[in-house]
Each structure stands twice: as C-alpha cells, then as structure tokens.
C-alpha positions as CSV (number, residue, x, y, z in Angstrom):
1,X,0.0,0.0,0.0
2,X,1.2,3.5,-0.8
3,X,0.2,6.5,1.2
4,X,-0.2,9.7,-0.7
5,X,-1.5,13.2,0.1
6,X,-4.8,14.0,-1.5
7,X,-3.1,16.4,-3.9
8,X,-0.5,13.7,-5.0
9,X,-3.3,11.1,-5.3
10,X,-5.2,13.4,-7.6
11,X,-2.2,14.2,-9.7
12,X,-1.2,10.5,-10.1
13,X,-4.8,9.6,-11.0
14,X,-5.0,12.4,-13.6
15,X,-1.5,11.3,-15.0
16,X,-2.7,7.7,-15.2
17,X,-6.1,8.7,-16.8
18,X,-4.4,10.9,-19.4
19,X,-2.2,7.9,-20.5
20,X,-4.9,5.2,-20.2
21,X,-3.0,3.4,-17.4
22,X,-3.9,2.3,-14.0
23,X,-2.5,4.0,-10.9
24,X,-1.1,0.7,-9.8
25,X,0.8,0.2,-13.0
26,X,2.3,3.7,-12.7
27,X,3.4,3.0,-9.1
28,X,4.7,-0.5,-9.9
29,X,6.7,0.7,-12.9
30,X,8.1,3.7,-10.9
31,X,9.2,1.4,-8.1
32,X,10.7,-1.0,-10.6
33,X,12.6,1.8,-12.3
34,X,14.1,2.8,-9.0
35,X,15.0,-0.7,-8.0
36,X,16.5,-1.4,-11.5
37,X,18.5,1.8,-11.3
38,X,16.7,3.2,-14.3
39,X,16.7,6.6,-12.5
40,X,20.2,7.0,-13.9
41,X,18.7,6.6,-17.4
42,X,16.1,9.3,-16.6
43,X,18.8,11.7,-15.3
44,X,21.0,10.9,-18.3
45,X,18.2,11.5,-20.7
46,X,17.2,14.7,-19.0
47,X,20.8,16.0,-19.2
48,X,21.0,14.9,-22.8
49,X,17.9,17.0,-23.6
50,X,19.5,20.1,-21.9
51,X,22.7,19.5,-23.8
52,X,20.9,19.2,-27.1
53,X,19.0,22.4,-26.3
54,X,22.2,24.3,-25.5
55,X,23.9,23.0,-28.6
56,X,20.9,24.1,-30.7
57,X,21.2,27.6,-29.1
58,X,24.9,27.7,-29.9
59,X,24.4,26.5,-33.4
60,X,21.7,29.2,-34.2
61,X,23.4,32.1,-35.8
62,X,20.9,34.7,-34.6
63,X,21.6,33.7,-31.0
64,X,25.1,35.1,-31.3
65,X,24.1,38.8,-31.1
66,X,26.3,40.5,-28.5
67,X,25.2,42.4,-25.5
68,X,27.0,45.3,-23.9
69,X,28.3,42.8,-21.3
70,X,30.4,41.2,-24.0
71,X,28.3,38.0,-23.9
72,X,26.2,36.6,-26.7
73,X,22.5,35.8,-26.2
74,X,23.5,32.1,-26.7
75,X,26.0,32.3,-23.8
76,X,23.4,33.9,-21.5
77,X,20.8,31.2,-22.4
78,X,23.3,28.4,-21.9
79,X,24.4,29.9,-18.6
80,X,20.8,29.8,-17.5
81,X,20.3,26.2,-18.6
82,X,23.6,24.6,-17.4
83,X,22.7,24.8,-13.6
84,X,19.7,22.5,-14.4
85,X,21.9,19.6,-15.4
86,X,21.4,16.9,-12.8
87,X,24.0,14.7,-11.3
88,X,23.7,11.1,-12.4
89,X,23.3,9.1,-9.2
90,X,25.0,5.8,-9.1
91,X,23.2,3.1,-7.2
92,X,25.7,0.5,-6.0
93,X,23.1,-1.7,-4.2
94,X,21.7,-4.7,-6.0
95,X,18.1,-5.4,-5.0
96,X,17.8,-8.8,-6.7
C-alpha cells in the first residue's frame, strides 16, 4: 500500500487517466525503475535534452548577437540552462 497526500493522489490519478493506465501500473513501474537503477537513465536523458538544447542555441546564428556585457545571447541562455543539469546518481546496491 502506498500512502499519498490527496493532492498527490489526484495528480497521479490524472496522470494515469491521461495515459490510459492504472495508478497501480504507474506506481509499480516507478518502483521497478528505482530498483533497477533506471533513475540513472532518466537523469542521463534529462541531461542529454538540456545538452541538445544548449547545442541548438549555440548553433543558431541569430543567438550570437552580442550584449554590452560582452556575452552573446547564446551564452546567456546556456548559462541559465547549465545549472539545471542533474548529477547522475550511481546506485551500487543490487536489490535482486
């Protein structure tokens, strides 16, 4: 049994309904991901998305206009995005 706040229960129910899944399936798969260390895959995928976004910004010619600070718009955007990169957590424990 999983205990959730009413707000969290409503959110997970809506999430499940929007995807045509049961709440149990969402909870089960989430727990399996954590036990199988797939959280690392999520963090790595999240970071890859940010890296692609920053590369796209850097590759876009119009993003290289310069500001009086001496930085380009691309640099400013990437500086804002880079703190969002998450550390990839290694899980040494084997739950099998």
